[in-house]
N, C-alpha and C positions, 0 to 999 in steps of 0.2 A: 687599638686592635683590637678588633671582636673577638671573642671564643665562640665556636663553635657550640650548638646543641650537643652534640657526640661528646666535646672530648669533655664539656661537664659532667655529661652521663656518664662516664667512663670514668671520671675524679673523684665522683660520689660514690660509685662501685668499689673505686680502689679502699677508700676512705673507711666504707660500711663495712667493708670486709679486712684490714687491716685494726679498726676498734674494735669491730665483733669478735674478732680472734681472737683479740689482745684479752680480753676481757675472758672470753670463756677459757682457753686456756691458764690464766691468770688465774678463776677460780676453782679449775681441774687440781691445778699444782698446790695449792693449798691444800682443798680436803683429802690428797695420795697423804699426805703427810699427817693428816688428824684422825686420830679413833675417832670414835662413835664418840654422838655429843655425853656424859654425864652430868654435866652439869647446866644452868641457865647460861651459865657465860659460854659453853663449850657451844650449847645449841644456836646462841646468838652467832657465830663464829660460823657456823653450817648454814643458817639462813644468810648469811647477808652474804657465802661463798656459791651456793647456790642461784643466789639471787641474780649475783655478777656472770655466772654462768649462761641462766635464761637469759639476762639482757644481752650479752654475745650473740648468742640465738639469734633471737628476736632480729636483732642487732643486719646478721649478717642474713637472713631471709629476708629482710628487707619487710619488714611488719609492726606495726604500732611503733615506728620510730621517733617519735617524738616522745613516746613514753618511755619505752626501754632507753634513750638517749638520758634522760632525764632522771630517769634512778640510778643509772651508773656512774653520773655526772655527782648526784649525791652519795655513793658509796666511795667514790673517789675522793672526791671534797669533805666530806667531813674529815677524816681524819689531818690534812691539809690546814683546815679551817679551827680546829679544834688545837693543832700546834702553832699558831700564829697566835689566835686568845691566850695559849699559853708560852704567851712570849717566843717560839720559835720563827727563827729568820724569815722574811715571806723567799725568798729563793733560795732556803735551805735545801728543798726540795722540788731540785727543776724535777726530777721524773715524774714525781705526781702531778704536779702543776702543768706540764705538758699534757700529759692525760687526762687529766681535767681539760686545759683547751681542744684537745682533740673527740675530747665526748660531745662538748657545746659546739662544733664546727658541726658534729655528726648532727645533732641535732637540727643545728638552724641548717646545712643541705638539704635536710631532708633522702629519703629511700631513694630515690631518682627514679628513672626509664626501668630500672634491669632489677624491678624487687616483686614480692608475691602482693606485700602490700597499696601498691598503687594506684588504688581507682577510688 
């Protein structure tokens, strides 16, 4: 059964809004709990969460989708890969693995018809 172009565009829009919205809200939630950075480690955490929020906004708007999705996949995948290298089970963090896969799916699918960066 062939899938219509309209259904693909709706699917890409829903995927983009879900992944971008998740990234923005996750970054904002972490930043709300933190105090202003007083050390290099805290500044790094702030920077990563601000970057996650920026990638989420770019994805929701459909701007620079490959770059935003790739950076988001690095932010999400970094701790997963670090854990795997240090002996964590591959399926030990299913939520993180799921988020990594949908970030890659967003990068592969692109922004779709209804985006600001579609031309």
